DRENGU-450495 format. One record per residue (C-alpha): residue in one letter; x, y, z. Coordinates in steps of 0.25 Angstrom, whole numbers, plus 5000, padded with zeros to 4 digits. Example, Ala and Ser with C-alpha at 12.3 -4.5 7.8 and 13.67 -1.06 7.14 Angstrom:
A504949825031;S505549965029;
This chain:
M557248065079;N555848045086;A556548055100;I557148185096;L555748235091;A555048185103;V555848285112;G555048395105;R553848355113;Y554548395125;L555448515120;F554248585114;P553448605127;L554748625135;S555048745126;F553848815132;L554548815146;L555248945140;Y553949015141;V553648965155;G554949015159;L554749155153;H553349165159;I553849125173;G555249195172;A554849325166;P553349345170;D553349485166;V553749455152;G552549355151;A551649445157;S551949555147;F551349465136;V549949465143;P548949555136;S548649685145;W547149645145;L547449515153;P547549535168;A548749475176;P549849465166;M550749385176;F549649285178;W549549255163;N551049245162;Y551149135173;F549849075168;T550549065154;A551748995160;A550848895167;L550148865154;I551448845147;L551948755158;A550748675158;F550948655143;I552348605145;V551948505156;S550848455148;C551748425136;L552848365144;I551948265151;G551048245139;R549748265145;F548748365138;D549948405130;K549148415117;L548148505124;A549248585131;A549948615117;V548648655111;L548248745122;M549648805122;A549448835107;V548148905110;Y548848985121;V549949025112;L548949065102;L548249155112;M549649215115;I549749255101;V548349315100;L548249385113;V549749425115;H550549425103;I549649475092;P549249605100;R550649635103;A551249595089;A550949735083;V551949805093;S552849685096;E553749615087;N553949505097;D552549475098;M552449455083;L553549355085;N552849295096;I551649265087;F552449185077;R553149115088;N551849075095;L551249035082;M552448935081;V552248885095;I550748865093;G551148775081;A552148705089;L551148685100;L550048625090;V551148535084;Y551548485098;A550048465101;R549848385088;Y551048305087;A551748295101;A550748305112;R550348165118;D549048195125;S547848215117;R546748195127;I546148335125;V546648385112;G546548295099;
């Protein structure tokens, strides 16, 4: 049973590859989420892809993975506050994104607490 459960340590960060693929494969969609008051939406789209990829790599190699998971949780919280809450009044999808992102934050924090190996910086 423990061997099966240990696979989750790798499956969870690998699931974020979907977001990297979306940001790189459909950059206009990712850029459309950038608030209008931020300049260079394509930059933010690709920057986001790079951040998510750095999180995945950190988790897979087990270096700074706890820090990476906590920072990714902060990033997702910022997405809720800066992107999805302002748009939720006019978009049902953004309301759903708020709930989905809250679940992702919870999973990231559980990963940081129980699955991450490197605690040199955080805890």
